[in-house]
C-alpha positions as CSV (number, residue, x, y, z in Angstrom):
1,X,-15.4,41.3,14.0
2,X,-18.5,41.4,16.1
3,X,-17.8,41.7,19.9
4,X,-19.3,39.0,22.1
5,X,-21.0,40.5,25.2
6,X,-21.9,37.6,27.6
7,X,-24.0,37.6,30.7
8,X,-24.8,34.8,33.2
9,X,-21.4,33.3,34.1
10,X,-21.9,31.2,37.2
11,X,-19.7,31.7,40.3
12,X,-17.5,28.7,41.0
13,X,-16.7,29.5,44.7
14,X,-19.0,31.4,46.9
15,X,-18.7,33.0,50.3
16,X,-15.5,34.9,49.7
17,X,-15.6,37.8,52.2
18,X,-12.8,39.6,50.4
19,X,-14.8,39.9,47.1
20,X,-16.1,43.3,46.1
21,X,-19.8,43.9,45.8
22,X,-20.7,46.6,43.3
23,X,-23.3,49.3,44.2
24,X,-26.8,48.4,43.1
25,X,-27.4,49.0,39.4
26,X,-23.7,48.8,38.3
27,X,-22.6,45.7,36.4
28,X,-19.0,44.4,36.5
29,X,-17.2,44.0,33.3
30,X,-14.7,41.1,32.9
31,X,-12.4,40.5,30.0
32,X,-12.1,36.7,29.6
33,X,-8.8,36.0,27.8
34,X,-8.1,32.4,26.9
35,X,-5.2,33.2,24.6
36,X,-7.0,32.1,21.5
37,X,-10.1,34.2,22.1
38,X,-11.1,37.3,24.1
39,X,-14.7,37.9,25.3
40,X,-16.4,40.6,27.4
41,X,-18.4,39.1,30.3
42,X,-21.0,41.2,32.2
43,X,-21.7,40.2,35.8
44,X,-24.9,41.5,37.4
45,X,-24.7,44.2,40.1
46,X,-24.3,42.8,43.6
47,X,-22.3,39.7,42.3
48,X,-19.1,39.4,44.3
49,X,-16.2,39.8,41.8
50,X,-12.6,40.5,42.7
51,X,-9.1,39.2,42.1
52,X,-9.0,35.4,42.8
53,X,-12.8,34.9,42.2
54,X,-13.5,31.8,40.1
55,X,-16.5,31.2,37.9
56,X,-17.7,28.6,35.4
57,X,-18.0,29.7,31.8
58,X,-18.1,27.6,28.6
59,X,-17.2,24.4,30.4
60,X,-14.1,25.9,32.0
61,X,-13.3,27.3,35.4
62,X,-11.9,30.9,35.0
63,X,-10.2,33.1,37.6
64,X,-10.1,36.8,37.9
65,X,-6.4,37.7,37.7
66,X,-6.4,41.5,38.0
67,X,-7.9,44.8,37.0
68,X,-7.0,47.2,34.2
69,X,-6.6,50.9,34.8
70,X,-10.0,51.3,33.3
71,X,-11.5,49.3,36.2
72,X,-12.4,46.3,33.9
73,X,-11.4,43.0,35.5
74,X,-9.3,40.4,33.7
75,X,-9.8,36.6,33.8
76,X,-7.9,33.6,32.5
77,X,-8.7,29.9,32.5
78,X,-7.8,28.5,36.0
79,X,-4.5,26.6,36.2
80,X,-5.8,24.0,38.7
């Protein structure tokens, strides 16, 4: 199985002051888990990403639901 590494997911809601901005040069890794498929998304440095952040990817709105011990964020399709 070849892993899918995806860049360019678009933020769904902007202006969230509680979102974390990564230091310049450090990308944020997010595991997008739909239940049927799991993909690794790469958000550019400086992109605000934290629990509750929503983004649009593959025609679906996703939400960051948490962070693993490794620091990689987890996302699932939004329920609303």
